[in-house]
DRENPATI-711731 format. One record per residue (C-alpha): residue number from 1; chain; x, y, z. Coordinates in steps of 0.2 Angstrom, whole numbers, plus 5000, padded with zeros to 4 digits. Layout:
REM residues N
    n  chain    xx    yy    zz
  NUM      A     X     Y     Z
...
//
This chain:
REM residues 117
    n  chain    xx    yy    zz
    1      A  4562  4846  4982
    2      A  4567  4853  4966
    3      A  4576  4867  4975
    4      A  4586  4854  4985
    5      A  4590  4844  4969
    6      A  4596  4860  4961
    7      A  4606  4864  4976
    8      A  4614  4847  4976
    9      A  4617  4848  4958
   10      A  4625  4865  4960
   11      A  4635  4859  4975
   12      A  4640  4844  4964
   13      A  4645  4855  4950
   14      A  4655  4867  4961
   15      A  4663  4852  4969
   16      A  4668  4845  4951
   17      A  4673  4863  4946
   18      A  4684  4864  4962
   19      A  4691  4847  4958
   20      A  4695  4852  4940
   21      A  4703  4868  4946
   22      A  4713  4859  4959
   23      A  4718  4846  4946
   24      A  4723  4859  4934
   25      A  4734  4868  4947
   26      A  4742  4852  4952
   27      A  4745  4848  4933
   28      A  4753  4866  4931
   29      A  4764  4863  4946
   30      A  4769  4846  4939
   31      A  4773  4854  4923
   32      A  4784  4867  4931
   33      A  4793  4854  4942
   34      A  4795  4844  4926
   35      A  4803  4859  4917
   36      A  4815  4862  4932
   37      A  4820  4843  4932
   38      A  4823  4844  4914
   39      A  4834  4859  4915
   40      A  4843  4851  4930
   41      A  4846  4836  4919
   42      A  4853  4847  4905
   43      A  4864  4856  4917
   44      A  4871  4840  4924
   45      A  4874  4832  4907
   46      A  4883  4848  4901
   47      A  4894  4848  4917
   48      A  4897  4829  4914
   49      A  4903  4833  4896
   50      A  4914  4847  4902
   51      A  4922  4837  4916
   52      A  4924  4822  4903
   53      A  4933  4834  4892
   54      A  4944  4841  4906
   55      A  4949  4823  4911
   56      A  4953  4819  4893
   57      A  4964  4835  4892
   58      A  4973  4830  4908
   59      A  4976  4813  4902
   60      A  4984  4819  4886
   61      A  4994  4832  4896
   62      A  5000  4818  4908
   63      A  5005  4807  4893
   64      A  5014  4822  4885
   65      A  5023  4825  4901
   66      A  5028  4807  4903
   67      A  5035  4807  4885
   68      A  5045  4823  4888
   69      A  5052  4815  4904
   70      A  5057  4799  4895
   71      A  5066  4810  4882
   72      A  5074  4820  4895
   73      A  5080  4804  4904
   74      A  5087  4797  4888
   75      A  5096  4814  4884
   76      A  5103  4814  4902
   77      A  5109  4796  4900
   78      A  5117  4800  4883
   79      A  5125  4815  4891
   80      A  5131  4806  4906
   81      A  5139  4792  4895
   82      A  5148  4805  4884
   83      A  5154  4815  4899
   84      A  5160  4799  4907
   85      A  5170  4794  4891
   86      A  5177  4812  4890
   87      A  5182  4812  4908
   88      A  5191  4795  4906
   89      A  5200  4802  4891
   90      A  5206  4817  4901
   91      A  5212  4805  4915
   92      A  5221  4795  4902
   93      A  5229  4810  4894
   94      A  5234  4816  4912
   95      A  5242  4799  4916
   96      A  5251  4799  4899
   97      A  5258  4817  4903
   98      A  5264  4811  4920
   99      A  5272  4796  4913
  100      A  5281  4807  4900
  101      A  5286  4819  4914
  102      A  5293  4806  4925
  103      A  5303  4798  4911
  104      A  5310  4815  4907
  105      A  5314  4818  4925
  106      A  5323  4801  4926
  107      A  5333  4805  4910
  108      A  5338  4822  4918
  109      A  5343  4814  4934
  110      A  5351  4798  4927
  111      A  5357  4803  4909
  112      A  5367  4787  4907
  113      A  5352  4776  4911
  114      A  5341  4770  4896
  115      A  5323  4771  4901
  116      A  5309  4764  4891
  117      A  5294  4775  4892
//
């Protein structure tokens, strides 16, 4: 009977020891998995931060490009107005020159005619 009780005690002890070993292995595996998850989270946070910085930079670049485009449009409009005025001035000068030329031709053709230019 003692032998049987000892054997049961040993078996129970071995069973507990195996359960503790299994629990320890499971705990170690969980700790490893926890470390992996923690590293994955750190990487994801780092990537998110980097992406956020890229988006901020792209938004700023877009704003800068829009400002340059607006300024270029303003410069184009100012230049267009200036060229239009200049062209109108040239057209007027040419018309005035033609009027003077016609008056001179008429005076040559009809010297006795008083023309008012």
